[in-house]
C-alpha angles and dihedrals in degrees: 000000000000113000138161123245090249092051090049090054095053094042091051092048089053091051091047089059096249110152106167125045119184119200149111122252125233139166097278092050101043096104089057091048089052089055090044089060090060095046135084091242118115113225118214108208106213122189096232131023092236088055090049092052093049089050087057088045091055091050091050095048096055097039101037090225127108117278119216127220129184122212133169125231126283112006091014093063095036087056091059095049094093092051091048091052089047091052091048092052094046097038097242119162110237134158114203115197105199128187121228134190116269116285096252090056097050111116095020097095087248122183109294093000121146131160093255101176098051089045096051103033094087092053100042136061086240139349119199130193109212107218098178135018093242089063088069089071088072103023098055096059090037091056092055093042092053095043094054103034130088108342102004122233147142126301125190130207115199105203122183117224094244091051087060091055096040115112119238110206120214090007129166134198109252117237118259112268131223125205114276112263110279117248116262119215123256105259092221090056091048088053090054090049091050090051092050091050091049091051096047120099098190109027126167128196112221114194129190141181092289088073091054092048090052090050086231100143094123093048092050091052090047092053093046093050096043094051097031093239119171102227132212128181138202122239090269095056102047112145095032086120115031113255092248095050110125092223094049117110096178123219121348129208138038096002099019124121115281092237091053093056091043092053089053091049090056099042121110097201127036115195105197115190123179091348128118104203093244119186096252089058100041105033109196098010097208088062097042113114088342096181097044136103110219133227108190121191120181139150091226112071090201090068094057112100089354097120107359122032109234126212086212123024121186123185105209145116110282093231095052091044093051090047092053094045094046090051096050109027116110117249111249138177101202090190097171092050094047090048089053091049089051090050091053091047089057095043097045106027126174104252118211106187115202094017090151097043114084089198089069127065101253093041091049092051091046091052093047090049091057093046096045095049132219097290098054121121111235127203130178138187120223128280138051094333090056092056094043088054092046091052099046116017112110097237118187102154108058092183088061095053109095123182137140103254114163101030096030097216118191108214094042099106106067100046091040088054089052090052092048091049092050091052094043104036095170095046124090113239126203124194116197111198143156129237089253096048095044091059091058093072103006090135088077088074083082090055091048093049091049092051095041093215123174096253122142113200115204110195116196099204119195097150090244148077086263103196091045089049091049093053091046089052094048103035109016104052093261092289098153101203115175095341105098126077112225094190110028114195123242096256097186092053091047091052092049090049088057090049098258116127113235140202125198115207089195089076098033114113089202110027094189091054090049090051091050090051092049094049094046091056114095120236129016122344132175118212119194113206114185112220125197118244089233092068111106135183105245143214096043131176112214114238110270094021132112117260091249092056094082140163110221 
């Protein structure tokens, strides 16, 4: 079979089971777009390449399979760099197919030429330059295998325009690939972990995003219950234990409950699974769990001993490790420790002021949670609203909780919500955002309106970069430099101009009734919720402080 490079790409994507491909065409990618027109693939025309990449990111997060994004050379690929770095930090499988100028033009500073591979290699699992069309026979399946195997992440293929048009003689379509088999833990190391758990008097289970990626929520809960382990999660693993679970400690770290961080300070064994001891979780690391031995289990060997030295390090998939531990750990009651945890919970509770008032952040989130239902997919942008949601939303499906954790990218929420809605067409999707974050990728309202997806956008509008303003208030003598908007845009009118119906709670006599009306309306809706500048995310650990040195 004779086939062009571009035709091979589309045929392989079809065989791989890819159905939706977000992107934006450009000169260096036009041969591929010609082949795309003859394929069964559905192209999602985003309005910015970063938006396209975050749409693919949203698809990948809720399905666990690699999302695909198309970007042309030069500014097309530079526009996806932030999303690639975000996916690398949060371990999201993406395959970016990037156009490049023709081979004879490379190195001449041709129109829309950049050195894509050197630029993206540090922020991807791998970046490949495709020097001949026949190389695609190996590189296409390898890209998906790498993106989805081990610790997931982004992979980029840099494909010159003339490679896309080059004929491959006697070609074949590579078979679809599955992720490489996840690594199982060494049984002898699991036995040592079981012995350490049995010997501990005050153990804590510390779960991160690796548990969510392994879809191991049930196994984590089984282990916690069998061994009576108080359990905390990072931002990326919220919902692993239901909010009402008696062993659940909620989120630890900078904006975690005071009792959660105090429990960790008093523990004598910390069992970290799929977590990487990032600074927002640990605070000052030399004072994090200072009395504890550490068991650290992670799929990425580079994370072991990187930040906190572990007494026992196990390189393994979080799901397989949890399965092995849950099957072999000794049942325990740990009554004195659980009584102490309950005492701390009563002494240092997480306070959610205004939880019953939908005009305040926690009350708004509480109301939306009831209206959206337990199966909704939730996205956020980055800022105060993100932390208010993390503290108070009743998460029960961690694989449907999408936020930008490691990189903290404003502009993530809306396109990620589009991707989630495309992948889960019968599932309600809610995007919590702020007026600052929304403006970062507001052009994707046009994409949302065109697709008519069931996405409800809740904009917490305080006419400021709220988290910046908060830190300036707390740590920089209230000198609000560059954090306040002098001329805030009319967000509801902007949404309506894009074709998205909008509700403004500022003019609603009954905000809960307005929210019910918005959520009962099919298709996309934007809801503006004005938030007072006095609203802060508390508790808060100051940068460089220990987690128990907290502003509340």
